[in-house]
N, C-alpha and C positions, 0 to 999 in steps of 0.2 A: 391478653386472651379474654374471651368471654364465652359463656355458655348460654344459648338461647333455645327455649323450648319452641319447636316449630310445629308441633301437633300434640294435642292432649288426647287424641284417640289412642286407646290402649293397644299397643302392638301385641301380636300373639306369641312373639319370641324375642329373645335377646339378639341384637344384630350390631355389628361394627362394620361400617363400610370403608372402602379404600378412600384415602384422602384425595381431594381434588383442588387444584391440579397436582399431578405427580408425574415428573419432578416439579418442584416448586422453587420460587425465589421471590421474595423472602417470606410470603405468607401462603397459607393453605387452609382449607376447610375440612373438618372431620365430623361426620355425622354418625349417630348411633341411636339405637332404639332399646328401651328397657321395658319389660312387661310387668315388672313388680316394683313397688316402692322399696328403695334400698340405698344404703350408703354406696356412692359411686365415685370411683377414682379413675382418672385418665392421666397417664404420665407418658413422657417422651424420654427415650434412652438413646445413647450413642452406641456405636458398634462394640464398644467394650462393656456394655451393660451398665454404664454409669447414668444415673438419672440426670437429665438436663433441664426438665421442666415438668411442673405439675399443672395441668390444664383444668382439671375438675377434681374437687375433693369435698363433696357435700352429699347430703341426703336428697335424692331426686324422686319425684313422682313418676309413675309410668307415663311413657310418651316418647316422642322423637325429639332429638336434640342436635344442634349444630354448634360446633366449637371453632372459632377462628384462632389459628395459631400463627404467630409472627416469630420467625426464627432469627431475629436480629441478634448479632453477637455469636452466632454459631457458624462453624466453618462448613464448607461443602462436604457432602458425604451421605452415607446411609444412616438413617435413624429408624427407630422402632417406636411405635406407640401401643400402649396396653391399656385396655379398658377392663375394670373389675367392677361388677355390680352384683351384690349379694353373693351367690355361689358361682356366678358365671365370670369367666375371664377369656379374653381374646386379644390377640396381638396382630399388628400389620406392620409392613415395612414402607418407608417413604424415602425419597431422595431429594436432598437439598443441593441445588446447583447455583453457585454464585458467579 
């Protein structure tokens, strides 16, 4: 996985977009925007709520970001990804089809 800043323009709000493509096999892109500099964590969980991957765990500046997630070693099914940055948290669902 890697996190790339795609824009340094300061967004006006915290946003987590739906991954693309969805369903995916074996990789997908997750984009998010943060409006304030903050400790930022993006994790992936299985249907049982068990953490399966940490994609981002660092202090990020305001901007738009794109994370490439490769699900090698994971089985087909529904997964959830959760972004926490400062006091904001949002989750989305994604589907891995092999």
